[in-house]
N, C-alpha and C positions, 0 to 999 in steps of 0.2 A: 078808697076802699082797699084794705090790705088783702092780698090773695093767698099769702102763705099761711095765715092764722087758721082760717076755717079748715083747710086741709090737715094741718097739724092737730087740730082739735079732734077732727073726725078720726084721724089715725090713732090718737091717744084713746079715744071711745072704743075703736075697733080692738086695739090691745086690751082694754080693760074687759071688753065682752069676751075676748078669747080666754083670758085668765079666768074669768067667772065660769066659762064653760068647762074649762079644763078641771077647775076645782070641783065643779058639780059632778063632772064625769068621774073623777077619782072617788068622790064620796059615794056615787051610786055603785061604782064597782066594789068598794069596800063593803057596803051594805049587801050587795049581791053575794059577796064571798061569805059575809057572815050568815046570810040566809042559807047558803049551800052547806056550809059548816053545820048548821043547825039541823037540816034535813038529812045530811049525810056526814056524820062526825068523823068517820074514818074512811076517806075516799081510797086510801091505798089498799085496804082490805079487799076491795072489789076486783081490783085489776089482777 
């Protein structure tokens, strides 16, 4: 049984999961920004 391969596979799975999470987080932030812009189109006027 090869010991290096499962660890390498697990690491690549972890990396893929991290990239997916980061992509989802950036998409959520973009959506949140769009919602905030919709609710408050001119945030600079309030300050």
